[in-house]
C-alpha positions as CSV (number, residue, x, y, z in Angstrom):
1,X,68.8,73.9,131.4
2,X,66.2,72.4,129.1
3,X,63.7,70.1,130.9
4,X,62.8,66.8,129.2
5,X,59.1,67.5,129.8
6,X,56.9,70.2,131.3
7,X,57.1,70.2,135.0
8,X,57.4,72.2,138.3
9,X,60.7,72.8,140.1
10,X,60.2,71.3,143.5
11,X,63.7,71.6,144.9
12,X,67.0,73.4,144.2
13,X,70.2,72.6,146.1
14,X,73.0,74.9,145.2
15,X,75.1,75.3,148.3
16,X,77.2,72.1,148.4
17,X,80.8,72.8,147.8
18,X,82.6,71.1,144.9
19,X,84.5,68.0,145.7
20,X,88.2,68.6,146.4
21,X,90.2,67.1,145.1
22,X,88.2,66.3,141.9
23,X,87.1,62.7,141.9
24,X,86.4,62.4,145.6
25,X,82.9,61.8,146.8
26,X,81.0,63.7,149.5
27,X,79.5,60.8,151.5
28,X,77.1,63.2,153.3
29,X,75.6,64.7,150.1
30,X,76.4,62.1,147.4
31,X,73.8,63.6,144.9
32,X,75.5,67.1,145.2
33,X,73.9,70.2,143.8
34,X,70.7,69.4,142.0
35,X,67.4,70.7,140.5
36,X,64.4,68.4,141.1
37,X,61.5,68.6,138.6
38,X,58.0,67.1,139.2
39,X,56.4,66.1,135.9
40,X,53.2,64.9,137.5
41,X,51.9,61.3,137.5
42,X,54.7,60.2,139.7
43,X,57.4,61.2,137.3
44,X,60.4,63.1,138.7
45,X,63.7,64.2,137.2
46,X,66.9,65.0,139.0
47,X,69.4,67.4,137.2
48,X,72.8,67.8,138.7
49,X,74.1,71.3,138.5
């Protein structure tokens, strides 16, 4: 992963199962697995993984 700017990883979620069948949505965890970066100054990036 290449971040768009310098930042600090503030959250990693990597334990949500893939949607089965493909194309369905997990209503309890709609964002899914993600890395959250804090770039400072109120700027945050969410990267699905």
